[in-house]
Phi, psi and omega in degrees: 000156188243021186270111183234090184281065182289323183199154178303135177083003182285153175275134183262123180202168184299329181292347183256353181164173183229042177290134179235134177272349179086151183284143179282126185269324182281179180304130184278122173225161176305323179296320178297313180296318179299321179297319179297313181291322180299315179299317181295327178289314186285334178268005175089358177301320175253109186282155175307133179093349181293136177280138180256097184275116190303314185299316183288320179294316180299318180294319182293318182277345181072039181235165176277169183289331185298305179294331178295315180297320178295321179297318178296325176295320177299314182291329176293319177297328180280348181087008180271341180231143177243129177258128181243125183304134177069001180241323178122199182255141181226150172294132181299144180267149177268122179264123178299322179295317178299319179295322179296322179292318177298316180300319181296324177288317182298321181298332180265324186268328184295319175301323179294317177300318180295318179300315179294330182281345187309312181300323181280334173295319180289335184267010177124348179295340180299334180299328178292323178294315180298320179299317178296320179294321178294319177297322178298317180294320178294321176298318178295319179301322182272358184065027184264098184294320181299315179294322179296318179295315179302316180291323176302313179297316181298320180306310183284325181299325183304320183293323177292321178294315182287344177295335184055035177246105188301318182291323176299315180294321177298321178297315177303312182297329183291334181248003188300315183295316179296321178295322179298317177295318179298318181297327178297328175281317185293321181298332179291345178279348178274128178295331182221126180298341177295338175294327176296316179298315181299322178299320183280331172296319177298313181299316181296321180298326179284321176300322181297338178288335182076005180278102186295328177296316179293321179297316180298318178297320182290321176298321178298323178283322188287319183278130183289141178263191185303315184294314182290328177297314180297317180298316182295317179296313180296319180297319180296319180292320178295319180296318180297319180294319181292320182291321189253010180293000000 
């Protein structure tokens, strides 16, 4: 494989590295190819800014160009890939400023989403939160960062869904892809993925009290601000450069 995420905006080619995602064994569909690439993006194998050269990826995965192009389109719709005319497809970059802006909104809106969700949490909606927490724990047990991130996202998304506030849910969806990329960088700062689970167990225990002042304080602590966003993005880029140098 020719994917070498040495630095944002770098061209990926065999002369730059020999990372291989492995050939796809099951029936090839655009969704299958997208899943392989999505995992590689979220676990840091493909760093933000890395160019995705179709010929090399198709050869490495053992697929034709048609499903690969459709897969890249799927990932572009999700915000994980950016297509630039006459240049090609690139892994979307994580902006520290963008993460800081998302954090500022989440700190104000997430307590409100949780408050609106309270009646449905009490009426059985809590099982969805527990399911996400269990998935997060299983991902941590397996050392599976992608699954842990997916469950992390699901945990927070549930409160927006249970709020039954359409605009709040639309706001969550508008930043979900960028947040997903950020979490892939941020999770790498945890020595043990079980620490991620512990953080969310703590948050849920506070939500269960129904004390909105305490919930608001915990969300303010839990959601990363500008400095930590910048640190996580920089750390991920440094780690990618060191790994693939």
